[in-house]
All heavy atoms as TSV, in Angstrom:
chain	resi	resn	atom	element	x	y	z
A	1	MET	N	N	7.360	-5.377	9.626
A	1	MET	CA	C	7.703	-4.091	9.053
A	1	MET	C	C	6.408	-3.353	8.716
A	1	MET	O	O	5.445	-3.943	8.263
A	1	MET	CB	C	8.561	-4.310	7.814
A	1	MET	CG	C	9.034	-3.056	7.146
A	1	MET	SD	S	10.254	-2.044	7.974
A	1	MET	CE	C	11.672	-3.095	8.002
A	2	VAL	N	N	6.428	-2.069	8.897
A	2	VAL	CA	C	5.263	-1.231	8.615
A	2	VAL	C	C	5.145	-1.014	7.107
A	2	VAL	O	O	6.136	-0.836	6.406
A	2	VAL	CB	C	5.401	0.129	9.339
A	2	VAL	CG1	C	4.286	1.064	8.951
A	2	VAL	CG2	C	5.413	-0.076	10.828
A	3	ASN	N	N	3.925	-1.018	6.622
A	3	ASN	CA	C	3.649	-0.811	5.212
A	3	ASN	C	C	3.379	0.682	4.976
A	3	ASN	O	O	2.272	1.163	5.203
A	3	ASN	CB	C	2.449	-1.667	4.796
A	3	ASN	CG	C	2.195	-1.625	3.314
A	3	ASN	OD1	O	2.585	-0.704	2.628
A	3	ASN	ND2	N	1.524	-2.650	2.829
A	4	ILE	N	N	4.395	1.393	4.537
A	4	ILE	CA	C	4.292	2.841	4.330
A	4	ILE	C	C	3.222	3.170	3.285
A	4	ILE	O	O	2.481	4.148	3.431
A	4	ILE	CB	C	5.656	3.433	3.910
A	4	ILE	CG1	C	6.703	3.214	5.004
A	4	ILE	CG2	C	5.531	4.920	3.572
A	4	ILE	CD1	C	6.440	3.941	6.294
A	5	GLU	N	N	3.128	2.357	2.250
A	5	GLU	CA	C	2.126	2.609	1.212
A	5	GLU	C	C	0.704	2.482	1.765
A	5	GLU	O	O	-0.185	3.229	1.361
A	5	GLU	CB	C	2.330	1.667	0.021
A	5	GLU	CG	C	3.585	1.964	-0.768
A	5	GLU	CD	C	3.667	3.394	-1.262
A	5	GLU	OE1	O	2.654	3.904	-1.783
A	5	GLU	OE2	O	4.735	4.008	-1.121
A	6	GLU	N	N	0.494	1.558	2.685
A	6	GLU	CA	C	-0.831	1.407	3.292
A	6	GLU	C	C	-1.148	2.619	4.174
A	6	GLU	O	O	-2.277	3.114	4.181
A	6	GLU	CB	C	-0.898	0.121	4.116
A	6	GLU	CG	C	-2.239	-0.133	4.756
A	6	GLU	CD	C	-3.380	-0.376	3.759
A	6	GLU	OE1	O	-3.124	-0.600	2.562
A	6	GLU	OE2	O	-4.539	-0.322	4.200
A	7	ILE	N	N	-0.161	3.100	4.902
A	7	ILE	CA	C	-0.362	4.307	5.711
A	7	ILE	C	C	-0.696	5.486	4.793
A	7	ILE	O	O	-1.622	6.251	5.058
A	7	ILE	CB	C	0.886	4.611	6.566
A	7	ILE	CG1	C	1.074	3.516	7.615
A	7	ILE	CG2	C	0.771	5.989	7.231
A	7	ILE	CD1	C	2.369	3.613	8.384
A	8	LYS	N	N	0.050	5.611	3.698
A	8	LYS	CA	C	-0.191	6.703	2.748
A	8	LYS	C	C	-1.610	6.605	2.179
A	8	LYS	O	O	-2.316	7.609	2.084
A	8	LYS	CB	C	0.832	6.642	1.616
A	8	LYS	CG	C	0.732	7.786	0.629
A	8	LYS	CD	C	1.715	7.642	-0.515
A	8	LYS	CE	C	3.133	7.729	-0.011
A	8	LYS	NZ	N	4.126	7.738	-1.105
A	9	ARG	N	N	-2.030	5.412	1.794
A	9	ARG	CA	C	-3.361	5.222	1.223
A	9	ARG	C	C	-4.446	5.618	2.219
A	9	ARG	O	O	-5.370	6.366	1.895
A	9	ARG	CB	C	-3.550	3.758	0.809
A	9	ARG	CG	C	-4.876	3.489	0.105
A	9	ARG	CD	C	-5.087	2.008	-0.158
A	9	ARG	NE	N	-5.339	1.264	1.070
A	9	ARG	CZ	C	-6.489	1.264	1.733
A	9	ARG	NH1	N	-7.497	2.001	1.319
A	9	ARG	NH2	N	-6.635	0.532	2.824
A	10	ARG	N	N	-4.307	5.146	3.461
A	10	ARG	CA	C	-5.313	5.448	4.481
A	10	ARG	C	C	-5.305	6.933	4.840
A	10	ARG	O	O	-6.360	7.523	5.082
A	10	ARG	CB	C	-5.092	4.587	5.715
A	10	ARG	CG	C	-5.462	3.133	5.481
A	10	ARG	CD	C	-5.110	2.264	6.683
A	10	ARG	NE	N	-5.434	0.886	6.448
A	10	ARG	CZ	C	-6.576	0.306	6.800
A	10	ARG	NH1	N	-7.509	1.009	7.416
A	10	ARG	NH2	N	-6.781	-0.972	6.549
A	11	ALA	N	N	-4.130	7.541	4.898
A	11	ALA	CA	C	-4.039	8.972	5.192
A	11	ALA	C	C	-4.706	9.780	4.077
A	11	ALA	O	O	-5.463	10.719	4.354
A	11	ALA	CB	C	-2.581	9.387	5.365
A	12	ASN	N	N	-4.446	9.400	2.824
A	12	ASN	CA	C	-5.063	10.100	1.688
A	12	ASN	C	C	-6.577	9.995	1.742
A	12	ASN	O	O	-7.276	10.957	1.413
A	12	ASN	CB	C	-4.533	9.550	0.367
A	12	ASN	CG	C	-3.132	10.018	0.061
A	12	ASN	OD1	O	-2.677	11.028	0.593
A	12	ASN	ND2	N	-2.433	9.280	-0.772
A	13	GLU	N	N	-7.101	8.833	2.138
A	13	GLU	CA	C	-8.549	8.662	2.254
A	13	GLU	C	C	-9.143	9.642	3.265
A	13	GLU	O	O	-10.293	10.054	3.139
A	13	GLU	CB	C	-8.887	7.231	2.683
A	13	GLU	CG	C	-8.742	6.206	1.589
A	13	GLU	CD	C	-9.050	4.795	2.055
A	13	GLU	OE1	O	-9.331	4.583	3.260
A	13	GLU	OE2	O	-8.997	3.883	1.207
A	14	LYS	N	N	-8.354	9.999	4.269
A	14	LYS	CA	C	-8.815	10.937	5.297
A	14	LYS	C	C	-8.410	12.370	4.977
A	14	LYS	O	O	-8.640	13.275	5.773
A	14	LYS	CB	C	-8.272	10.519	6.660
A	14	LYS	CG	C	-8.843	9.188	7.127
A	14	LYS	CD	C	-8.637	9.037	8.606
A	14	LYS	CE	C	-9.393	7.853	9.120
A	14	LYS	NZ	N	-10.821	8.090	9.236
A	15	GLY	N	N	-7.766	12.572	3.827
A	15	GLY	CA	C	-7.344	13.911	3.425
A	15	GLY	C	C	-6.161	14.431	4.225
A	15	GLY	O	O	-6.018	15.646	4.392
A	16	LEU	N	N	-5.310	13.514	4.705
A	16	LEU	CA	C	-4.168	13.898	5.539
A	16	LEU	C	C	-2.849	13.664	4.810
A	16	LEU	O	O	-2.648	12.618	4.198
A	16	LEU	CB	C	-4.143	13.069	6.829
A	16	LEU	CG	C	-5.315	13.218	7.784
A	16	LEU	CD1	C	-5.236	12.176	8.884
A	16	LEU	CD2	C	-5.321	14.613	8.383
A	17	SER	N	N	-1.964	14.624	4.895
A	17	SER	CA	C	-0.584	14.421	4.457
A	17	SER	C	C	0.147	13.708	5.589
A	17	SER	O	O	-0.379	13.594	6.705
A	17	SER	CB	C	0.081	15.770	4.189
A	17	SER	OG	O	0.174	16.498	5.406
A	18	PHE	N	N	1.362	13.229	5.322
A	18	PHE	CA	C	2.147	12.624	6.406
A	18	PHE	C	C	2.382	13.641	7.524
A	18	PHE	O	O	2.300	13.312	8.695
A	18	PHE	CB	C	3.489	12.105	5.895
A	18	PHE	CG	C	3.441	10.696	5.360
A	18	PHE	CD1	C	2.285	9.949	5.336
A	18	PHE	CD2	C	4.589	10.107	4.890
A	18	PHE	CE1	C	2.255	8.655	4.850
A	18	PHE	CE2	C	4.583	8.804	4.403
A	18	PHE	CZ	C	3.412	8.085	4.377
A	19	ALA	N	N	2.650	14.889	7.155
A	19	ALA	CA	C	2.901	15.923	8.168
A	19	ALA	C	C	1.671	16.123	9.049
A	19	ALA	O	O	1.787	16.208	10.283
A	19	ALA	CB	C	3.306	17.232	7.503
A	20	ALA	N	N	0.497	16.189	8.438
A	20	ALA	CA	C	-0.736	16.365	9.212
A	20	ALA	C	C	-1.013	15.131	10.072
A	20	ALA	O	O	-1.432	15.260	11.229
A	20	ALA	CB	C	-1.917	16.628	8.282
A	21	LEU	N	N	-0.762	13.960	9.521
A	21	LEU	CA	C	-0.948	12.718	10.278
A	21	LEU	C	C	-0.018	12.686	11.489
A	21	LEU	O	O	-0.434	12.339	12.591
A	21	LEU	CB	C	-0.696	11.517	9.359
A	21	LEU	CG	C	-0.738	10.137	9.992
A	21	LEU	CD1	C	-2.070	9.872	10.681
A	21	LEU	CD2	C	-0.453	9.071	8.933
A	22	GLU	N	N	1.226	13.076	11.290
A	22	GLU	CA	C	2.192	13.108	12.394
A	22	GLU	C	C	1.744	14.089	13.482
A	22	GLU	O	O	1.851	13.781	14.671
A	22	GLU	CB	C	3.583	13.480	11.871
A	22	GLU	CG	C	4.216	12.362	11.074
A	22	GLU	CD	C	5.418	12.783	10.255
A	22	GLU	OE1	O	5.570	13.983	9.953
A	22	GLU	OE2	O	6.202	11.896	9.906
A	23	ARG	N	N	1.239	15.244	13.088
A	23	ARG	CA	C	0.762	16.218	14.077
A	23	ARG	C	C	-0.411	15.644	14.866
A	23	ARG	O	O	-0.445	15.731	16.092
A	23	ARG	CB	C	0.353	17.532	13.402
A	23	ARG	CG	C	1.525	18.406	13.025
A	23	ARG	CD	C	1.088	19.789	12.607
A	23	ARG	NE	N	0.218	19.794	11.436
A	23	ARG	CZ	C	0.638	19.795	10.180
A	23	ARG	NH1	N	1.931	19.802	9.918
A	23	ARG	NH2	N	-0.233	19.811	9.184
A	24	LYS	N	N	-1.381	15.044	14.159
A	24	LYS	CA	C	-2.554	14.485	14.834
A	24	LYS	C	C	-2.182	13.321	15.748
A	24	LYS	O	O	-2.835	13.098	16.767
A	24	LYS	CB	C	-3.597	14.028	13.810
A	24	LYS	CG	C	-4.312	15.171	13.118
A	24	LYS	CD	C	-5.368	14.696	12.157
A	24	LYS	CE	C	-6.601	14.247	12.842
A	24	LYS	NZ	N	-7.645	15.228	13.017
A	25	ALA	N	N	-1.124	12.584	15.382
A	25	ALA	CA	C	-0.679	11.438	16.186
A	25	ALA	C	C	0.335	11.849	17.247
A	25	ALA	O	O	0.850	11.003	17.969
A	25	ALA	CB	C	-0.075	10.369	15.275
A	26	ASP	N	N	0.621	13.146	17.344
A	26	ASP	CA	C	1.588	13.675	18.308
A	26	ASP	C	C	2.980	13.064	18.115
A	26	ASP	O	O	3.637	12.654	19.067
A	26	ASP	CB	C	1.082	13.462	19.741
A	26	ASP	CG	C	1.817	14.332	20.748
A	26	ASP	OD1	O	2.264	15.431	20.365
A	26	ASP	OD2	O	1.960	13.901	21.908
A	27	LEU	N	N	3.396	13.007	16.845
A	27	LEU	CA	C	4.729	12.514	16.497
A	27	LEU	C	C	5.543	13.659	15.925
A	27	LEU	O	O	4.984	14.646	15.438
A	27	LEU	CB	C	4.630	11.403	15.447
A	27	LEU	CG	C	3.860	10.152	15.833
A	27	LEU	CD1	C	3.757	9.210	14.639
A	27	LEU	CD2	C	4.510	9.452	17.014
A	28	GLY	N	N	6.840	13.523	15.948
A	28	GLY	CA	C	7.717	14.533	15.393
A	28	GLY	C	C	7.659	14.563	13.875
A	28	GLY	O	O	7.242	13.597	13.227
A	29	ASN	N	N	8.091	15.672	13.309
A	29	ASN	CA	C	8.124	15.842	11.862
A	29	ASN	C	C	9.087	14.829	11.239
A	29	ASN	O	O	10.214	14.686	11.675
A	29	ASN	CB	C	8.563	17.268	11.532
A	29	ASN	CG	C	8.455	17.571	10.066
A	29	ASN	OD1	O	7.564	17.094	9.395
A	29	ASN	ND2	N	9.381	18.365	9.565
A	30	GLY	N	N	8.628	14.106	10.221
A	30	GLY	CA	C	9.478	13.158	9.508
A	30	GLY	C	C	9.554	11.770	10.110
A	30	GLY	O	O	10.267	10.914	9.593
A	31	VAL	N	N	8.834	11.531	11.203
A	31	VAL	CA	C	8.907	10.232	11.873
A	31	VAL	C	C	8.432	9.109	10.957
A	31	VAL	O	O	9.104	8.088	10.808
A	31	VAL	CB	C	8.099	10.240	13.192
A	31	VAL	CG1	C	7.932	8.837	13.741
A	31	VAL	CG2	C	8.778	11.130	14.215
A	32	ILE	N	N	7.291	9.285	10.313
A	32	ILE	CA	C	6.736	8.218	9.481
A	32	ILE	C	C	7.669	7.923	8.308
A	32	ILE	O	O	7.931	6.763	7.989
A	32	ILE	CB	C	5.318	8.559	9.002
A	32	ILE	CG1	C	4.370	8.635	10.212
A	32	ILE	CG2	C	4.818	7.525	7.998
A	32	ILE	CD1	C	2.973	9.134	9.894
A	33	GLY	N	N	8.191	8.933	7.673
A	33	GLY	CA	C	9.136	8.730	6.574
A	33	GLY	C	C	10.379	7.980	7.013
A	33	GLY	O	O	10.951	7.208	6.256
A	34	GLY	N	N	10.771	8.172	8.263
A	34	GLY	CA	C	11.931	7.485	8.804
A	34	GLY	C	C	11.725	5.986	8.972
A	34	GLY	O	O	12.686	5.226	9.104
A	35	TRP	N	N	10.468	5.572	8.940
A	35	TRP	CA	C	10.173	4.143	9.081
A	35	TRP	C	C	10.602	3.337	7.866
A	35	TRP	O	O	10.653	2.123	7.910
A	35	TRP	CB	C	8.685	3.929	9.357
A	35	TRP	CG	C	8.234	4.479	10.673
A	35	TRP	CD1	C	9.024	4.945	11.686
A	35	TRP	CD2	C	6.895	4.635	11.119
A	35	TRP	NE1	N	8.260	5.387	12.736
A	35	TRP	CE2	C	6.941	5.209	12.418
A	35	TRP	CE3	C	5.664	4.369	10.568
A	35	TRP	CZ2	C	5.803	5.497	13.154
A	35	TRP	CZ3	C	4.527	4.650	11.294
A	35	TRP	CH2	C	4.599	5.201	12.571
A	36	LYS	N	N	10.945	4.005	6.787
A	36	LYS	CA	C	11.455	3.299	5.612
A	36	LYS	C	C	12.838	2.714	5.900
A	36	LYS	O	O	13.199	1.687	5.345
A	36	LYS	CB	C	11.537	4.242	4.418
A	36	LYS	CG	C	10.196	4.706	3.911
A	36	LYS	CD	C	10.360	5.700	2.780
A	36	LYS	CE	C	9.014	6.241	2.350
A	36	LYS	NZ	N	9.159	7.264	1.303
A	37	ALA	N	N	13.595	3.384	6.769
A	37	ALA	CA	C	14.968	2.976	7.041
A	37	ALA	C	C	15.139	2.274	8.387
A	37	ALA	O	O	16.099	1.518	8.565
A	37	ALA	CB	C	15.884	4.191	6.996
A	38	ALA	N	N	14.246	2.515	9.312
A	38	ALA	CA	C	14.395	1.944	10.655
A	38	ALA	C	C	13.035	1.502	11.182
A	38	ALA	O	O	12.008	2.110	10.857
A	38	ALA	CB	C	15.006	2.987	11.604
A	39	ALA	N	N	13.041	0.462	11.974
A	39	ALA	CA	C	11.795	-0.053	12.548
A	39	ALA	C	C	11.193	0.986	13.499
A	39	ALA	O	O	11.905	1.608	14.279
A	39	ALA	CB	C	12.065	-1.344	13.296
A	40	PRO	N	N	9.887	1.163	13.430
A	40	PRO	CA	C	9.226	2.152	14.289
A	40	PRO	C	C	9.008	1.613	15.694
A	40	PRO	O	O	9.032	0.397	15.920
A	40	PRO	CB	C	7.882	2.366	13.596
A	40	PRO	CG	C	7.605	1.062	12.947
A	40	PRO	CD	C	8.945	0.544	12.503
A	41	ARG	N	N	8.775	2.523	16.614
A	41	ARG	CA	C	8.371	2.132	17.965
A	41	ARG	C	C	6.904	1.731	17.920
A	41	ARG	O	O	6.111	2.341	17.199
A	41	ARG	CB	C	8.556	3.307	18.920
A	41	ARG	CG	C	10.006	3.669	19.153
A	41	ARG	CD	C	10.151	4.920	19.969
A	41	ARG	NE	N	9.101	5.059	20.975
A	41	ARG	CZ	C	9.235	5.732	22.108
A	41	ARG	NH1	N	10.372	6.329	22.366
A	41	ARG	NH2	N	8.247	5.826	22.952
A	42	LEU	N	N	6.547	0.724	18.682
A	42	LEU	CA	C	5.180	0.227	18.690
A	42	LEU	C	C	4.200	1.316	19.100
A	42	LEU	O	O	3.136	1.457	18.491
A	42	LEU	CB	C	5.048	-0.981	19.613
A	42	LEU	CG	C	3.650	-1.570	19.736
A	42	LEU	CD1	C	3.097	-1.970	18.378
A	42	LEU	CD2	C	3.644	-2.738	20.691
A	43	ASP	N	N	4.539	2.112	20.104
A	43	ASP	CA	C	3.612	3.151	20.553
A	43	ASP	C	C	3.362	4.185	19.454
A	43	ASP	O	O	2.250	4.711	19.334
A	43	ASP	CB	C	4.079	3.816	21.852
A	43	ASP	CG	C	5.397	4.557	21.715
A	43	ASP	OD1	O	6.285	4.098	20.977
A	43	ASP	OD2	O	5.543	5.603	22.377
A	44	SER	N	N	4.352	4.440	18.616
A	44	SER	CA	C	4.158	5.379	17.499
A	44	SER	C	C	3.204	4.802	16.467
A	44	SER	O	O	2.327	5.506	15.951
A	44	SER	CB	C	5.502	5.706	16.843
A	44	SER	OG	O	6.348	6.365	17.756
A	45	VAL	N	N	3.346	3.522	16.156
A	45	VAL	CA	C	2.447	2.880	15.193
A	45	VAL	C	C	1.027	2.847	15.762
A	45	VAL	O	O	0.055	3.067	15.037
A	45	VAL	CB	C	2.928	1.463	14.836
A	45	VAL	CG1	C	1.973	0.801	13.845
A	45	VAL	CG2	C	4.334	1.505	14.256
A	46	GLN	N	N	0.910	2.631	17.055
A	46	GLN	CA	C	-0.409	2.629	17.693
A	46	GLN	C	C	-1.074	3.995	17.570
A	46	GLN	O	O	-2.279	4.092	17.329
A	46	GLN	CB	C	-0.300	2.221	19.163
A	46	GLN	CG	C	0.026	0.760	19.349
A	46	GLN	CD	C	0.362	0.398	20.782
A	46	GLN	OE1	O	0.943	1.195	21.523
A	46	GLN	NE2	N	0.015	-0.818	21.175
A	47	LYS	N	N	-0.309	5.062	17.733
A	47	LYS	CA	C	-0.854	6.415	17.600
A	47	LYS	C	C	-1.340	6.676	16.181
A	47	LYS	O	O	-2.408	7.247	15.980
A	47	LYS	CB	C	0.205	7.455	17.983
A	47	LYS	CG	C	0.517	7.494	19.453
A	47	LYS	CD	C	1.625	8.510	19.720
A	47	LYS	CE	C	1.990	8.580	21.184
A	47	LYS	NZ	N	3.053	9.579	21.419
A	48	VAL	N	N	-0.552	6.238	15.199
A	48	VAL	CA	C	-0.942	6.415	13.800
A	48	VAL	C	C	-2.204	5.610	13.503
A	48	VAL	O	O	-3.132	6.104	12.870
A	48	VAL	CB	C	0.212	6.029	12.851
A	48	VAL	CG1	C	-0.250	5.948	11.407
A	48	VAL	CG2	C	1.367	7.021	12.992
A	49	ALA	N	N	-2.248	4.381	13.982
A	49	ALA	CA	C	-3.428	3.540	13.775
A	49	ALA	C	C	-4.672	4.187	14.388
A	49	ALA	O	O	-5.750	4.148	13.799
A	49	ALA	CB	C	-3.192	2.149	14.360
A	50	ALA	N	N	-4.527	4.787	15.549
A	50	ALA	CA	C	-5.667	5.442	16.203
A	50	ALA	C	C	-6.184	6.599	15.348
A	50	ALA	O	O	-7.399	6.746	15.159
A	50	ALA	CB	C	-5.283	5.932	17.591
A	51	VAL	N	N	-5.278	7.408	14.811
A	51	VAL	CA	C	-5.691	8.532	13.964
A	51	VAL	C	C	-6.357	8.018	12.687
A	51	VAL	O	O	-7.356	8.571	12.229
A	51	VAL	CB	C	-4.487	9.441	13.617
A	51	VAL	CG1	C	-4.863	10.478	12.572
A	51	VAL	CG2	C	-3.954	10.119	14.876
A	52	LEU	N	N	-5.823	6.939	12.135
A	52	LEU	CA	C	-6.364	6.390	10.890
A	52	LEU	C	C	-7.564	5.477	11.128
A	52	LEU	O	O	-8.141	4.961	10.165
A	52	LEU	CB	C	-5.266	5.631	10.135
A	52	LEU	CG	C	-4.095	6.490	9.646
A	52	LEU	CD1	C	-3.045	5.615	8.982
A	52	LEU	CD2	C	-4.570	7.580	8.706
A	53	GLU	N	N	-7.919	5.290	12.399
A	53	GLU	CA	C	-9.062	4.460	12.783
A	53	GLU	C	C	-8.950	3.051	12.207
A	53	GLU	O	O	-9.851	2.554	11.525
A	53	GLU	CB	C	-10.373	5.129	12.366
A	53	GLU	CG	C	-10.584	6.465	13.036
A	53	GLU	CD	C	-11.817	7.199	12.554
A	53	GLU	OE1	O	-12.268	6.981	11.405
A	53	GLU	OE2	O	-12.337	8.000	13.346
A	54	CYS	N	N	-7.801	2.427	12.464
A	54	CYS	CA	C	-7.568	1.060	12.032
A	54	CYS	C	C	-6.732	0.368	13.100
A	54	CYS	O	O	-6.405	0.972	14.119
A	54	CYS	CB	C	-6.854	1.028	10.679
A	54	CYS	SG	S	-5.197	1.737	10.683
A	55	THR	N	N	-6.390	-0.877	12.874
A	55	THR	CA	C	-5.553	-1.600	13.836
A	55	THR	C	C	-4.095	-1.518	13.405
A	55	THR	O	O	-3.784	-1.215	12.242
A	55	THR	CB	C	-5.957	-3.083	13.908
A	55	THR	OG1	O	-5.652	-3.705	12.653
A	55	THR	CG2	C	-7.436	-3.248	14.238
A	56	VAL	N	N	-3.217	-1.804	14.331
A	56	VAL	CA	C	-1.788	-1.863	14.015
A	56	VAL	C	C	-1.568	-2.923	12.937
A	56	VAL	O	O	-0.796	-2.723	12.000
A	56	VAL	CB	C	-0.950	-2.164	15.285
A	56	VAL	CG1	C	0.488	-2.485	14.923
A	56	VAL	CG2	C	-1.009	-0.980	16.243
A	57	ASP	N	N	-2.260	-4.046	13.060
A	57	ASP	CA	C	-2.114	-5.127	12.076
A	57	ASP	C	C	-2.446	-4.645	10.663
A	57	ASP	O	O	-1.826	-5.089	9.702
A	57	ASP	CB	C	-3.003	-6.307	12.474
A	57	ASP	CG	C	-2.688	-7.540	11.663
A	57	ASP	OD1	O	-1.494	-7.925	11.590
A	57	ASP	OD2	O	-3.630	-8.124	11.103
A	58	ASP	N	N	-3.397	-3.737	10.537
A	58	ASP	CA	C	-3.757	-3.203	9.232
A	58	ASP	C	C	-2.584	-2.454	8.585
A	58	ASP	O	O	-2.526	-2.325	7.370
A	58	ASP	CB	C	-4.937	-2.234	9.329
A	58	ASP	CG	C	-6.240	-2.923	9.696
A	58	ASP	OD1	O	-6.403	-4.116	9.368
A	58	ASP	OD2	O	-7.103	-2.246	10.304
A	59	LEU	N	N	-1.676	-1.958	9.406
A	59	LEU	CA	C	-0.565	-1.148	8.918
A	59	LEU	C	C	0.722	-1.940	8.702
A	59	LEU	O	O	1.725	-1.390	8.270
A	59	LEU	CB	C	-0.285	0.016	9.872
A	59	LEU	CG	C	-1.470	0.944	10.134
A	59	LEU	CD1	C	-1.065	2.050	11.100
A	59	LEU	CD2	C	-2.045	1.509	8.858
A	60	LEU	N	N	0.673	-3.223	8.995
A	60	LEU	CA	C	1.853	-4.059	8.816
A	60	LEU	C	C	1.936	-4.558	7.384
A	60	LEU	O	O	0.928	-4.782	6.727
A	60	LEU	CB	C	1.825	-5.243	9.783
A	60	LEU	CG	C	1.843	-4.878	11.261
A	60	LEU	CD1	C	1.777	-6.144	12.097
A	60	LEU	CD2	C	3.045	-4.039	11.620
A	61	ARG	N	N	3.159	-4.751	6.931
A	61	ARG	CA	C	3.391	-5.233	5.572
A	61	ARG	C	C	2.860	-6.660	5.453
A	61	ARG	O	O	3.179	-7.519	6.249
A	61	ARG	CB	C	4.874	-5.202	5.239
A	61	ARG	CG	C	5.176	-5.611	3.820
A	61	ARG	CD	C	6.623	-5.352	3.427
A	61	ARG	NE	N	7.101	-4.040	3.739
A	61	ARG	CZ	C	6.857	-2.942	3.007
A	61	ARG	NH1	N	6.126	-3.040	1.935
A	61	ARG	NH2	N	7.344	-1.777	3.358
A	62	LYS	N	N	2.077	-6.881	4.443
A	62	LYS	CA	C	1.544	-8.208	4.179
A	62	LYS	C	C	2.460	-8.885	3.155
A	62	LYS	O	O	2.606	-8.392	2.030
A	62	LYS	CB	C	0.108	-8.145	3.631
A	62	LYS	CG	C	-0.842	-7.309	4.471
A	62	LYS	CD	C	-1.089	-7.936	5.825
A	62	LYS	CE	C	-2.240	-7.273	6.559
A	62	LYS	NZ	N	-1.903	-6.185	7.418
A	63	GLU	N	N	3.108	-9.948	3.554
A	63	GLU	CA	C	4.015	-10.672	2.658
A	63	GLU	C	C	3.246	-11.770	1.937
A	63	GLU	O	O	2.426	-12.448	2.540
A	63	GLU	CB	C	5.175	-11.292	3.450
A	63	GLU	CG	C	6.048	-10.277	4.156
A	63	GLU	CD	C	6.805	-9.367	3.210
A	63	GLU	OE1	O	7.097	-9.769	2.074
A	63	GLU	OE2	O	7.087	-8.222	3.613
A	64	ALA	N	N	3.527	-11.952	0.670
A	64	ALA	CA	C	2.905	-13.032	-0.088
A	64	ALA	C	C	3.476	-14.353	0.403
A	64	ALA	O	O	4.670	-14.481	0.652
A	64	ALA	CB	C	3.178	-12.861	-1.573
A	65	VAL	N	N	2.606	-15.330	0.555
A	65	VAL	CA	C	3.037	-16.641	1.043
A	65	VAL	C	C	3.107	-17.612	-0.098
A	65	VAL	O	O	2.423	-17.584	-1.031
A	65	VAL	CB	C	2.065	-17.164	2.124
A	65	VAL	CG1	C	2.502	-18.527	2.607
A	65	VAL	CG2	C	1.965	-16.179	3.243
Protein backbone atom coordinates (compact mmCIF):
# COMPACT_ATOMS: atom_id res chain seq x y z
CA MET A 1 0.00 0.00 0.00
CA VAL A 2 1.21 3.50 -0.78
CA ASN A 3 2.05 5.76 2.15
CA ILE A 4 0.06 8.94 1.47
CA GLU A 5 1.68 10.74 4.40
CA GLU A 6 5.14 10.05 2.98
CA ILE A 7 4.07 11.40 -0.41
CA LYS A 8 2.64 14.49 1.31
CA ARG A 9 5.86 15.01 3.29
CA ARG A 10 8.08 14.70 0.22
CA ALA A 11 5.78 16.93 -1.86
CA ASN A 12 5.82 19.60 0.87
CA GLU A 13 9.63 19.48 0.93
CA LYS A 14 9.55 20.35 -2.78
CA GLY A 15 6.88 23.01 -2.28
CA LEU A 16 4.25 21.01 -4.19
CA SER A 17 0.59 20.51 -3.40
CA PHE A 18 -1.02 17.22 -4.43
CA ALA A 19 -2.60 19.06 -7.39
CA ALA A 20 0.77 20.40 -8.54
CA LEU A 21 2.39 17.00 -8.02
CA GLU A 22 -0.34 15.34 -10.10
CA ARG A 23 0.17 17.87 -12.91
CA LYS A 24 3.95 17.36 -12.91
CA ALA A 25 3.47 13.57 -12.89
CA ASP A 26 0.91 13.80 -15.73
CA LEU A 27 -1.87 12.32 -13.59
CA GLY A 28 -5.50 13.32 -13.39
CA ASN A 29 -6.86 15.62 -10.70
CA GLY A 30 -7.54 13.73 -7.45
CA VAL A 31 -5.64 10.58 -8.42
CA ILE A 32 -3.29 10.60 -5.42
CA GLY A 33 -6.13 11.23 -2.96
CA GLY A 34 -7.95 8.28 -4.48
CA TRP A 35 -5.13 6.02 -3.38
CA LYS A 36 -6.54 6.14 0.14
CA ALA A 37 -9.47 4.00 -1.02
CA ALA A 38 -8.04 1.97 -3.90
CA ALA A 39 -4.66 0.54 -4.82
CA PRO A 40 -2.78 2.71 -7.32
CA ARG A 41 -1.43 1.62 -10.67
CA LEU A 42 2.29 0.94 -10.57
CA ASP A 43 3.01 3.29 -13.47
CA SER A 44 1.28 6.13 -11.59
CA VAL A 45 3.38 5.54 -8.47
CA GLN A 46 6.49 5.45 -10.67
CA LYS A 47 5.58 8.85 -12.13
CA VAL A 48 5.09 10.33 -8.66
CA ALA A 49 8.38 8.85 -7.48
CA ALA A 50 10.16 10.37 -10.48
CA VAL A 51 8.78 13.84 -9.70
CA LEU A 52 9.69 13.46 -6.02
CA GLU A 53 13.14 12.12 -6.97
CA CYS A 54 12.81 8.97 -4.89
CA THR A 55 12.14 5.28 -5.44
CA VAL A 56 8.77 3.57 -5.48
CA ASP A 57 9.91 1.67 -2.38
CA ASP A 58 10.34 5.00 -0.58
CA LEU A 59 6.62 5.65 -1.12
CA LEU A 60 5.37 2.32 0.18
CA ARG A 61 3.87 1.98 3.62
CA LYS A 62 6.40 0.69 6.10
CA GLU A 63 4.73 -1.74 8.51
CA ALA A 64 6.16 -2.28 11.97
CA VAL A 65 7.46 -5.81 12.41
